[in-house]
Backbone as XML, in Angstrom:
<?xml version="1.0"?>
<chain id="A" units="angstrom">
  <residue number="1" name="MET">
    <atom name="N" x="45.003" y="11.616" z="-36.615"/>
    <atom name="CA" x="44.830" y="12.026" z="-35.231"/>
    <atom name="C" x="43.499" y="12.756" z="-35.036"/>
  </residue>
  <residue number="2" name="LYS">
    <atom name="N" x="43.176" y="13.673" z="-35.983"/>
    <atom name="CA" x="41.943" y="14.435" z="-35.889"/>
    <atom name="C" x="40.732" y="13.500" z="-35.923"/>
  </residue>
  <residue number="3" name="ASP">
    <atom name="N" x="40.775" y="12.477" z="-36.796"/>
    <atom name="CA" x="39.677" y="11.493" z="-36.891"/>
    <atom name="C" x="39.468" y="10.775" z="-35.557"/>
  </residue>
  <residue number="4" name="LYS">
    <atom name="N" x="40.568" y="10.404" z="-34.958"/>
    <atom name="CA" x="40.517" y="9.687" z="-33.686"/>
    <atom name="C" x="39.840" y="10.544" z="-32.605"/>
  </residue>
  <residue number="5" name="ILE">
    <atom name="N" x="40.204" y="11.820" z="-32.557"/>
    <atom name="CA" x="39.639" y="12.736" z="-31.563"/>
    <atom name="C" x="38.146" y="12.940" z="-31.819"/>
  </residue>
  <residue number="6" name="GLU">
    <atom name="N" x="37.772" y="13.112" z="-33.080"/>
    <atom name="CA" x="36.360" y="13.314" z="-33.422"/>
    <atom name="C" x="35.530" y="12.079" z="-33.069"/>
  </residue>
  <residue number="7" name="LYS">
    <atom name="N" x="36.081" y="10.890" z="-33.304"/>
    <atom name="CA" x="35.375" y="9.657" z="-32.936"/>
    <atom name="C" x="35.209" y="9.562" z="-31.419"/>
  </residue>
  <residue number="8" name="ARG">
    <atom name="N" x="36.244" y="9.943" z="-30.701"/>
    <atom name="CA" x="36.179" y="9.889" z="-29.240"/>
    <atom name="C" x="35.144" y="10.888" z="-28.710"/>
  </residue>
  <residue number="9" name="ILE">
    <atom name="N" x="35.109" y="12.081" z="-29.321"/>
    <atom name="CA" x="34.110" y="13.081" z="-28.932"/>
    <atom name="C" x="32.707" y="12.538" z="-29.174"/>
  </residue>
  <residue number="10" name="ALA">
    <atom name="N" x="32.478" y="11.943" z="-30.339"/>
    <atom name="CA" x="31.172" y="11.377" z="-30.669"/>
    <atom name="C" x="30.793" y="10.276" z="-29.684"/>
  </residue>
  <residue number="11" name="SER">
    <atom name="N" x="31.768" y="9.447" z="-29.341"/>
    <atom name="CA" x="31.534" y="8.362" z="-28.386"/>
    <atom name="C" x="31.167" y="8.914" z="-27.007"/>
  </residue>
  <residue number="12" name="LEU">
    <atom name="N" x="31.897" y="9.914" z="-26.559"/>
    <atom name="CA" x="31.620" y="10.524" z="-25.260"/>
    <atom name="C" x="30.276" y="11.235" z="-25.242"/>
  </residue>
  <residue number="13" name="LYS">
    <atom name="N" x="29.910" y="11.888" z="-26.332"/>
    <atom name="CA" x="28.606" y="12.555" z="-26.407"/>
    <atom name="C" x="27.479" y="11.535" z="-26.326"/>
  </residue>
  <residue number="14" name="ALA">
    <atom name="N" x="27.643" y="10.407" z="-27.016"/>
    <atom name="CA" x="26.629" y="9.347" z="-26.971"/>
    <atom name="C" x="26.512" y="8.796" z="-25.550"/>
  </residue>
  <residue number="15" name="GLU">
    <atom name="N" x="27.656" y="8.582" z="-24.910"/>
    <atom name="CA" x="27.658" y="8.079" z="-23.538"/>
    <atom name="C" x="27.020" y="9.091" z="-22.583"/>
  </residue>
  <residue number="16" name="PHE">
    <atom name="N" x="27.291" y="10.364" z="-22.815"/>
    <atom name="CA" x="26.722" y="11.429" z="-21.996"/>
    <atom name="C" x="25.200" y="11.451" z="-22.134"/>
  </residue>
  <residue number="17" name="GLU">
    <atom name="N" x="24.701" y="11.378" z="-23.357"/>
    <atom name="CA" x="23.249" y="11.372" z="-23.596"/>
    <atom name="C" x="22.596" y="10.150" z="-22.960"/>
  </residue>
  <residue number="18" name="SER">
    <atom name="N" x="23.264" y="9.025" z="-23.074"/>
    <atom name="CA" x="22.748" y="7.799" z="-22.457"/>
    <atom name="C" x="22.677" y="7.954" z="-20.935"/>
  </residue>
  <residue number="19" name="GLY">
    <atom name="N" x="23.686" y="8.535" z="-20.356"/>
    <atom name="CA" x="23.709" y="8.779" z="-18.910"/>
    <atom name="C" x="22.619" y="9.734" z="-18.483"/>
  </residue>
  <residue number="20" name="LYS">
    <atom name="N" x="22.383" y="10.796" z="-19.276"/>
    <atom name="CA" x="21.315" y="11.742" z="-18.958"/>
    <atom name="C" x="19.953" y="11.058" z="-18.993"/>
  </residue>
  <residue number="21" name="LYS">
    <atom name="N" x="19.752" y="10.177" z="-19.985"/>
    <atom name="CA" x="18.483" y="9.467" z="-20.094"/>
    <atom name="C" x="18.299" y="8.524" z="-18.909"/>
  </residue>
  <residue number="22" name="THR">
    <atom name="N" x="19.350" y="7.807" z="-18.549"/>
    <atom name="CA" x="19.279" y="6.899" z="-17.403"/>
    <atom name="C" x="18.958" y="7.665" z="-16.122"/>
  </residue>
  <residue number="23" name="LEU">
    <atom name="N" x="19.613" y="8.797" z="-15.932"/>
    <atom name="CA" x="19.359" y="9.621" z="-14.750"/>
    <atom name="C" x="17.917" y="10.116" z="-14.731"/>
  </residue>
  <residue number="24" name="SER">
    <atom name="N" x="17.418" y="10.548" z="-15.857"/>
    <atom name="CA" x="16.038" y="11.013" z="-15.954"/>
    <atom name="C" x="15.059" y="9.882" z="-15.625"/>
  </residue>
  <residue number="25" name="ASP">
    <atom name="N" x="15.328" y="8.694" z="-16.151"/>
    <atom name="CA" x="14.475" y="7.532" z="-15.855"/>
    <atom name="C" x="14.486" y="7.204" z="-14.362"/>
  </residue>
  <residue number="26" name="LEU">
    <atom name="N" x="15.664" y="7.255" z="-13.747"/>
    <atom name="CA" x="15.765" y="6.967" z="-12.315"/>
    <atom name="C" x="15.052" y="8.021" z="-11.472"/>
  </residue>
  <residue number="27" name="GLU">
    <atom name="N" x="15.141" y="9.280" z="-11.878"/>
    <atom name="CA" x="14.448" y="10.333" z="-11.143"/>
    <atom name="C" x="12.935" y="10.151" z="-11.244"/>
  </residue>
  <residue number="28" name="ALA">
    <atom name="N" x="12.447" y="9.751" z="-12.423"/>
    <atom name="CA" x="11.012" y="9.497" z="-12.592"/>
    <atom name="C" x="10.585" y="8.314" z="-11.722"/>
  </residue>
  <residue number="29" name="LYS">
    <atom name="N" x="11.426" y="7.280" z="-11.694"/>
    <atom name="CA" x="11.117" y="6.110" z="-10.862"/>
    <atom name="C" x="11.109" y="6.502" z="-9.382"/>
  </residue>
  <residue number="30" name="GLN">
    <atom name="N" x="12.059" y="7.324" z="-8.971"/>
    <atom name="CA" x="12.121" y="7.773" z="-7.579"/>
    <atom name="C" x="10.850" y="8.547" z="-7.215"/>
  </residue>
  <residue number="31" name="THR">
    <atom name="N" x="10.419" y="9.416" z="-8.090"/>
    <atom name="CA" x="9.194" y="10.181" z="-7.854"/>
    <atom name="C" x="8.002" y="9.246" z="-7.726"/>
  </residue>
  <residue number="32" name="ASN">
    <atom name="N" x="7.914" y="8.270" z="-8.615"/>
    <atom name="CA" x="6.837" y="7.283" z="-8.581"/>
    <atom name="C" x="6.811" y="6.527" z="-7.259"/>
  </residue>
  <residue number="33" name="ILE">
    <atom name="N" x="7.977" y="6.068" z="-6.830"/>
    <atom name="CA" x="8.079" y="5.301" z="-5.587"/>
    <atom name="C" x="7.711" y="6.176" z="-4.395"/>
  </residue>
  <residue number="34" name="ARG">
    <atom name="N" x="8.174" y="7.413" z="-4.407"/>
    <atom name="CA" x="7.872" y="8.346" z="-3.315"/>
    <atom name="C" x="6.352" y="8.568" z="-3.218"/>
  </residue>
  <residue number="35" name="GLU">
    <atom name="N" x="5.694" y="8.748" z="-4.361"/>
    <atom name="CA" x="4.241" y="8.946" z="-4.374"/>
    <atom name="C" x="3.515" y="7.695" z="-3.896"/>
  </residue>
  <residue number="36" name="THR">
    <atom name="N" x="4.001" y="6.533" z="-4.310"/>
    <atom name="CA" x="3.392" y="5.273" z="-3.878"/>
    <atom name="C" x="3.522" y="5.103" z="-2.371"/>
  </residue>
  <residue number="37" name="LEU">
    <atom name="N" x="4.700" y="5.384" z="-1.821"/>
    <atom name="CA" x="4.901" y="5.279" z="-0.379"/>
    <atom name="C" x="4.011" y="6.264" z="0.372"/>
  </residue>
  <residue number="38" name="PHE">
    <atom name="N" x="3.825" y="7.449" z="-0.185"/>
    <atom name="CA" x="2.956" y="8.443" z="0.443"/>
    <atom name="C" x="1.515" y="7.934" z="0.480"/>
  </residue>
  <residue number="39" name="ARG">
    <atom name="N" x="1.045" y="7.344" z="-0.627"/>
    <atom name="CA" x="-0.317" y="6.800" z="-0.662"/>
    <atom name="C" x="-0.465" y="5.643" z="0.321"/>
  </residue>
  <residue number="40" name="ILE">
    <atom name="N" x="0.533" y="4.758" z="0.371"/>
    <atom name="CA" x="0.482" y="3.621" z="1.302"/>
    <atom name="C" x="0.455" y="4.122" z="2.740"/>
  </residue>
  <residue number="41" name="SER">
    <atom name="N" x="1.277" y="5.115" z="3.043"/>
    <atom name="CA" x="1.312" y="5.683" z="4.390"/>
    <atom name="C" x="-0.056" y="6.248" z="4.772"/>
  </residue>
  <residue number="42" name="GLY">
    <atom name="N" x="-0.680" y="6.950" z="3.842"/>
    <atom name="CA" x="-2.009" y="7.497" z="4.097"/>
    <atom name="C" x="-3.036" y="6.407" z="4.335"/>
  </residue>
  <residue number="43" name="ALA">
    <atom name="N" x="-2.956" y="5.340" z="3.534"/>
    <atom name="CA" x="-3.891" y="4.228" z="3.705"/>
    <atom name="C" x="-3.698" y="3.560" z="5.060"/>
  </residue>
  <residue number="44" name="ILE">
    <atom name="N" x="-2.452" y="3.384" z="5.471"/>
    <atom name="CA" x="-2.170" y="2.791" z="6.787"/>
    <atom name="C" x="-2.771" y="3.653" z="7.883"/>
  </residue>
  <residue number="45" name="GLN">
    <atom name="N" x="-2.556" y="4.962" z="7.786"/>
    <atom name="CA" x="-3.071" y="5.870" z="8.804"/>
    <atom name="C" x="-4.592" y="5.789" z="8.892"/>
  </residue>
  <residue number="46" name="ILE">
    <atom name="N" x="-5.258" y="5.800" z="7.754"/>
    <atom name="CA" x="-6.723" y="5.725" z="7.743"/>
    <atom name="C" x="-7.202" y="4.413" z="8.345"/>
  </residue>
  <residue number="47" name="LEU">
    <atom name="N" x="-6.575" y="3.305" z="7.947"/>
    <atom name="CA" x="-6.988" y="2.000" z="8.474"/>
    <atom name="C" x="-6.744" y="1.897" z="9.972"/>
  </residue>
  <residue number="48" name="GLU">
    <atom name="N" x="-5.632" y="2.446" z="10.455"/>
    <atom name="CA" x="-5.373" y="2.435" z="11.897"/>
    <atom name="C" x="-6.414" y="3.265" z="12.650"/>
  </residue>
  <residue number="49" name="GLU">
    <atom name="N" x="-6.800" y="4.396" z="12.064"/>
    <atom name="CA" x="-7.828" y="5.221" z="12.705"/>
    <atom name="C" x="-9.170" y="4.499" z="12.721"/>
  </residue>
  <residue number="50" name="LEU">
    <atom name="N" x="-9.517" y="3.843" z="11.607"/>
    <atom name="CA" x="-10.764" y="3.079" z="11.563"/>
    <atom name="C" x="-10.751" y="1.953" z="12.581"/>
  </residue>
  <residue number="51" name="LEU">
    <atom name="N" x="-9.612" y="1.277" z="12.702"/>
    <atom name="CA" x="-9.485" y="0.191" z="13.659"/>
    <atom name="C" x="-9.650" y="0.716" z="15.085"/>
  </residue>
  <residue number="52" name="ALA">
    <atom name="N" x="-9.022" y="1.836" z="15.369"/>
    <atom name="CA" x="-9.125" y="2.420" z="16.714"/>
    <atom name="C" x="-10.566" y="2.828" z="17.023"/>
  </residue>
  <residue number="53" name="GLU">
    <atom name="N" x="-11.261" y="3.364" z="16.043"/>
    <atom name="CA" x="-12.655" y="3.766" z="16.250"/>
    <atom name="C" x="-13.567" y="2.564" z="16.479"/>
  </residue>
  <residue number="54" name="SER">
    <atom name="N" x="-13.225" y="1.443" z="15.861"/>
    <atom name="CA" x="-14.091" y="0.270" z="15.956"/>
    <atom name="C" x="-13.847" y="-0.548" z="17.218"/>
  </residue>
  <residue number="55" name="GLN">
    <atom name="N" x="-12.772" y="-0.270" z="17.933"/>
    <atom name="CA" x="-12.460" y="-1.030" z="19.137"/>
    <atom name="C" x="-13.237" y="-0.502" z="20.331"/>
  </residue>
  <residue number="56" name="THR">
    <atom name="N" x="-13.527" y="-1.401" z="21.245"/>
    <atom name="CA" x="-14.170" y="-1.004" z="22.495"/>
    <atom name="C" x="-13.125" y="-0.339" z="23.378"/>
  </residue>
  <residue number="57" name="PRO">
    <atom name="N" x="-13.539" y="0.409" z="24.375"/>
    <atom name="CA" x="-12.565" y="1.036" z="25.289"/>
    <atom name="C" x="-11.641" y="0.004" z="25.948"/>
  </residue>
  <residue number="58" name="GLU">
    <atom name="N" x="-12.166" y="-1.180" z="26.249"/>
    <atom name="CA" x="-11.328" y="-2.221" z="26.859"/>
    <atom name="C" x="-10.243" y="-2.677" z="25.893"/>
  </residue>
  <residue number="59" name="GLU">
    <atom name="N" x="-10.602" y="-2.808" z="24.613"/>
    <atom name="CA" x="-9.608" y="-3.213" z="23.608"/>
    <atom name="C" x="-8.545" y="-2.141" z="23.436"/>
  </residue>
  <residue number="60" name="ASN">
    <atom name="N" x="-8.959" y="-0.880" z="23.484"/>
    <atom name="CA" x="-7.993" y="0.216" z="23.378"/>
    <atom name="C" x="-7.020" y="0.201" z="24.547"/>
  </residue>
  <residue number="61" name="ASP">
    <atom name="N" x="-7.545" y="-0.036" z="25.762"/>
    <atom name="CA" x="-6.674" y="-0.104" z="26.935"/>
    <atom name="C" x="-5.672" y="-1.235" z="26.798"/>
  </residue>
  <residue number="62" name="ALA">
    <atom name="N" x="-6.133" y="-2.406" z="26.336"/>
    <atom name="CA" x="-5.248" y="-3.557" z="26.159"/>
    <atom name="C" x="-4.184" y="-3.266" z="25.107"/>
  </residue>
  <residue number="63" name="GLN">
    <atom name="N" x="-4.575" y="-2.598" z="24.020"/>
    <atom name="CA" x="-3.610" y="-2.271" z="22.977"/>
    <atom name="C" x="-2.574" y="-1.274" z="23.486"/>
  </residue>
  <residue number="64" name="ASN">
    <atom name="N" x="-2.999" y="-0.289" z="24.258"/>
    <atom name="CA" x="-2.064" y="0.679" z="24.825"/>
    <atom name="C" x="-1.075" y="0.005" z="25.764"/>
  </residue>
  <residue number="65" name="LEU">
    <atom name="N" x="-1.547" y="-0.964" z="26.551"/>
    <atom name="CA" x="-0.647" y="-1.697" z="27.444"/>
    <atom name="C" x="0.378" y="-2.492" z="26.641"/>
  </residue>
  <residue number="66" name="GLU">
    <atom name="N" x="-0.056" y="-3.117" z="25.543"/>
    <atom name="CA" x="0.869" y="-3.875" z="24.691"/>
    <atom name="C" x="1.919" y="-2.954" z="24.093"/>
  </residue>
  <residue number="67" name="GLU">
    <atom name="N" x="1.498" y="-1.780" z="23.624"/>
    <atom name="CA" x="2.449" y="-0.833" z="23.030"/>
    <atom name="C" x="3.447" y="-0.341" z="24.070"/>
  </residue>
  <residue number="68" name="ASP">
    <atom name="N" x="2.983" y="-0.073" z="25.288"/>
    <atom name="CA" x="3.883" y="0.369" z="26.353"/>
    <atom name="C" x="4.893" y="-0.724" z="26.706"/>
  </residue>
  <residue number="69" name="ALA">
    <atom name="N" x="4.436" y="-1.962" z="26.755"/>
    <atom name="CA" x="5.323" y="-3.078" z="27.085"/>
    <atom name="C" x="6.348" y="-3.320" z="25.986"/>
  </residue>
  <residue number="70" name="ALA">
    <atom name="N" x="5.982" y="-3.021" z="24.755"/>
    <atom name="CA" x="6.886" y="-3.254" z="23.627"/>
    <atom name="C" x="7.965" y="-2.187" z="23.529"/>
  </residue>
  <residue number="71" name="SER">
    <atom name="N" x="7.773" y="-1.056" z="24.172"/>
    <atom name="CA" x="8.726" y="0.036" z="24.102"/>
    <atom name="C" x="9.631" y="0.030" z="25.328"/>
  </residue>
  <residue number="72" name="PRO">
    <atom name="N" x="10.894" y="-0.366" z="25.161"/>
    <atom name="CA" x="11.799" y="-0.418" z="26.314"/>
    <atom name="C" x="12.253" y="0.956" z="26.780"/>
  </residue>
  <residue number="73" name="LEU">
    <atom name="N" x="11.991" y="2.015" z="26.008"/>
    <atom name="CA" x="12.486" y="3.339" z="26.367"/>
    <atom name="C" x="11.501" y="4.136" z="27.207"/>
  </residue>
  <residue number="74" name="THR">
    <atom name="N" x="10.281" y="3.646" z="27.333"/>
    <atom name="CA" x="9.315" y="4.416" z="28.100"/>
    <atom name="C" x="8.628" y="3.552" z="29.138"/>
  </residue>
  <residue number="75" name="LYS">
    <atom name="N" x="8.187" y="4.212" z="30.176"/>
    <atom name="CA" x="7.389" y="3.549" z="31.218"/>
    <atom name="C" x="6.305" y="4.537" z="31.583"/>
  </residue>
  <residue number="76" name="ARG">
    <atom name="N" x="5.071" y="4.147" z="31.333"/>
    <atom name="CA" x="3.918" y="5.011" z="31.569"/>
    <atom name="C" x="4.068" y="6.352" z="30.901"/>
  </residue>
  <residue number="77" name="GLY">
    <atom name="N" x="4.586" y="6.330" z="29.667"/>
    <atom name="CA" x="4.699" y="7.559" z="28.892"/>
    <atom name="C" x="5.884" y="8.435" z="29.239"/>
  </residue>
  <residue number="78" name="GLU">
    <atom name="N" x="6.704" y="7.986" z="30.214"/>
    <atom name="CA" x="7.850" y="8.795" z="30.616"/>
    <atom name="C" x="9.136" y="8.041" z="30.288"/>
  </residue>
  <residue number="79" name="PRO">
    <atom name="N" x="10.161" y="8.765" z="29.874"/>
    <atom name="CA" x="11.436" y="8.094" z="29.587"/>
    <atom name="C" x="12.037" y="7.500" z="30.860"/>
  </residue>
  <residue number="80" name="TYR">
    <atom name="N" x="12.689" y="6.358" z="30.685"/>
    <atom name="CA" x="13.432" y="5.792" z="31.811"/>
    <atom name="C" x="14.582" y="6.716" z="32.137"/>
  </residue>
  <residue number="81" name="GLY">
    <atom name="N" x="14.982" y="6.740" z="33.380"/>
    <atom name="CA" x="16.151" y="7.544" z="33.648"/>
    <atom name="C" x="16.407" y="7.836" z="35.019"/>
  </residue>
</chain>
């Protein structure tokens, strides 16, 4: 009986260590993905700002009209209601 219990303890300890390693790997992956998304978000923001700076005032007006038309919740910057 004692042998059986000791084997089960050893098995559970191995499983526990394996679980801790898996959790650590997933946390590292989550951190990596979060950092990657942050960098991508920053790149998008910079590119959008560059695009806005490079557009003529007429192009900006046209883009603003398209954005307003695409948003069903607002009309001329004000909520429907």
